[in-house]
N, C-alpha and C positions, 0 to 999 in steps of 0.2 A: 446624363448631363442635359440641362435644359438649353434650348438654342439661345435664350437670352440671358444666361449666367452672367452675374456681373463680375467682371475680371480684376477690379481694383475697388479698395474700400472707400470710394469717394462718395460723399453723401448729397453733394450738390455742385452745381458749377461755381458757387461761391468757395467751396470746400477745395475744389481743384486749384482755383487761383492762389488760395491761402497756402496749401500744401506746398505747391510749386515756388512760390514765392520764399517759403521757408528756407527752401534749399538752393535760393539764389537765380531762380528762372521766373521771371515777371512775364506771365501769359496774357496777350490779349483777350478780349470777350471772345472772339472768335475761336481761339485755340483752346480756351478752357471749355468753351461749349461742347467742342467736336470731341475733346479726350475724354469728357463726362459721357458723351453719348456712346462711344466708342466702348467704353468701360461697362456702362448699362446694358447695351446691346449684345456685348460680346463679340463684337466684329473687328476685324483688322481696320487699321488707320492708314490710309494712304496719304504721305505728305510730299506733296511737289513744291518745288519753289527754286530759286537760283541759290547757288553754294554760298555758304557763310551765313545763312539767316536762322540758323539753330535748328535745324531739323533734328539732327542726330543728338543734340544737346538736350531736347524735349524728351526723348527716351530715357536719357539716363537721369533727367530731373524726375520723371515720372517713377521710375524705379527707385531713386534714393528717397524720394517724399513718401513712399508707401512701403519702404523696407523690402523691397522685390529684388530678387536676383536679376541681373541683366545678362541676357545671352545674345550676342550679337554674330550674325551671318554677314560678312562683308562680301559684297558680290563684286564680281570682275569679270571681264572677257575670258571664257573658258573654266570658269567654275563650275564643277559637274555634281552629279549626285552623291559622289564619294566623299566630296567637301562639304556638301550640303547635309546630308543625311547621316550615313554610317558607311564604315568600310571595316572588312576583316584585317586583324592583325597578321598579315601573311607570314612575316618572319617567326612570330610567336607560333604559329600554326604548324610551319615548318619543322620547328625545333621539337614541338609535340609529336609529330608523326615520325620523326628520326629516333627519339626516345623509345618510342612504343612500337618499334620496326617488327615485333612478333605479332602484333594484334592484326585482325582483319580491317579491312577498309571500313565497313559498317562500324566497328567498335570505334575506330580512330574518328570518323566523321560524326558521330553523335557527341564526341569531346570537343573536337576543334571549332564545331559551329555551336559554340555555347557564350554565354555571357561573358566567360573569362578571355574571350578572343576578340570581343565586339569593342570597335572604336566608334565612341558616339561623336558625331559632329553636331553644329548647332540646333538644326531642326529637331532631331532625335532627342537631343539633351533637353530643350524646352519642353517637348511633349511629355517626357518623363518626370519633369518635377512636380513635386507634390505641393510646393509652397507658392508664394506670389511669385510671378514670372513675369519679366517684360522680354518679348523676343523681337529683336531689332534686326530688320532685312535691309542693310544698308545700300544704297545705291543700286537699287533692284534694276534700273535702266542699264545698267553697265553689264548685268548678266545676259548670257543667251536666251533666246526665246524658249528653249527646252526647260530652262529653270523655272520660268513663269507656270508651264505645265505641271511641274513638280510642286509648286507652291499652290496651285488650284487644288491639287489632291489633298495635300496636307492640311491646308486652311479651311478646306470645305467640310471635313470631318475631323480634325484634329487627331488623327491616327496615321499610323506608319505602319506598313507590313514588311517585315523582314522574312523571306520565305523560309529561312531556317528555323526561326523562332516562332513565327505567328505574328498577329497584328496587336500593335501596341497603343493602346488608347489613352489620351491624356486623361488623367483623374481630375486635373484643375487645368481649365483653359487658360493659357497665357494671354497677357495683354500684347497684341501683335502690333507692331510699327514698320511699315515698308516706306522707306523714303526714295525719292527720285528728284534728279536735277533736270529731268525732262530732255536728256541727250536723244532718247528715242520714244517713240510711243509706246506706253503699255498696252496690253491687250484688253478689250473691252470686257473680256470674260474674268479678268483679274480684278478690274475697277468694279466690276458688278458686287463682287464680294467684299468689298472695302466702303468704310466711309471715307469721304475725301476731304483733305485740308490743303488750300493753298497758302503757304506762308511767305510773304514778301518781306523786303527789309521793314522793319517797325517805323510807325510814325514817328516824327521828331521829338513829341513829348515822352513817347515811350522809351525811345533811345537813350533820352536825356534821364529818365529815371534808371535807367538800365546801368549807364555810366556812373552815375551817383552812388548806385549799390555797389559796383563793382570797385570804384576807385573813391571812396569817400573823403580821402584827402585831398582831393582835387577842387580848386577853386570854383566856386558856383558860374562866374560870368564866364571863366575859361571853358568849363564843360559845355555851357551852352554854344560857346563860339565854335568847339569842336564838332558838335554835332550839326550845326549850320554848314560846316565847310564839307564835312562827310556828305551830307544830303547833296550839296552842289556838285561834288566829283560824281556822286552816282548818277547825276543827271546827264553826265557827259557820255560820248560814246566809247566806253573804255573797253580794254579787253577783258578786265576783271574789276569787277566794282568791289569798293572796300566791303568786308563783311562786318558784321557787329562785333565779332572777337576782334578785328583789327582796329575798330575803333577804341575799344578797350585798351588795347596795346598802345595805340597813339595816346592815349589819356595818360597810362603810365609813363609813357616816354618822357612826356611833357612835365609830370612831376619830378622824374629823375632829372631832366634838366634843369629845374628850378624856374620853369617858365610861369610867367603870370598872365601874360595875354598871347594872342596870336599876332604875328606880324610875318611879314614875306620872309625875312631871314629864318625865322623859327620853322615855318612851314618848310622853306627851301631845305632846311638841315635834316628834318625828320621825314620828309616825304616818302622815304624807302618804307617806313613801317607800315604805311597803308597802301602804297601803290607799288606792285612786285613785278610790273614790266616796264622797261625802258621807255617805250613809246607812250606808255600811260603817264609816266613821269613829264615827259615832253608835252604832252597835251596839256596837262594840268598846269604847268610852268606857263604856257603860252596863253592858256583861256582862262583860267580860274581869276577872276576880278576880287581878289580878297577883300578889298574896301567896300565894294558894294554888298557882297556877301554878309559881311559882318555888320554892316549899317542897317540891314533889314531885320536885325535881331530886335 
């Protein structure tokens, strides 16, 4: 397999944008360019940025746009090799040993360490897939450093060695996305193997397009007001800035409420849709100058 084997059937950067848009993901030029290059070069894509900017959604959109399978490894503190790579079905192995108690250990061992007793986990699953596959290693920064070492080995050669079965090599390299909220610094060795993409909250113009796409029944002027207010909230020192998905939720909420304009009462009544901490809501109520924000439209 060539080191530069294309992993997804993207013909160009414009093709990336068009395919992603067809499944409801509006990509910036930077996102579309980096996705195209990651596919062309067959390299993993490391995406960093604050929570709620669509890092995970991008992986899903690439898979859906290309008709690929999505395999996800959700990282967390304590995730280990057995949860990431594979493990043996010990209960089934024990039953097999018990059923064949007249066999020698050599006879039993050859049987119980076979495919029938192997439990694939996400990394091995992705390596063994023969069709188009997107491997998402989500929130990599939450995993222990040891998992980074495992990823270096797997993503370097796209192969996994199971001592009892031998080395399993990818017949088709998956499109790999690693996401990080930057809660800890990832190793330079891991970064070197990846293309890097920083995804921040979208520019207001793009976020307005996203809101229009996701909530087409929303009044045009109200959509613009929502985006302006969300941008003003993100500029505040909040514990958790509103995500793009929360902007969309707020837009749908206002449609459900029958609102036609944003005023102090509407914002007050629906603030819990976009701000999920009491101190953030208090800060917004005391700091947000709604009239000034909306007057700037």
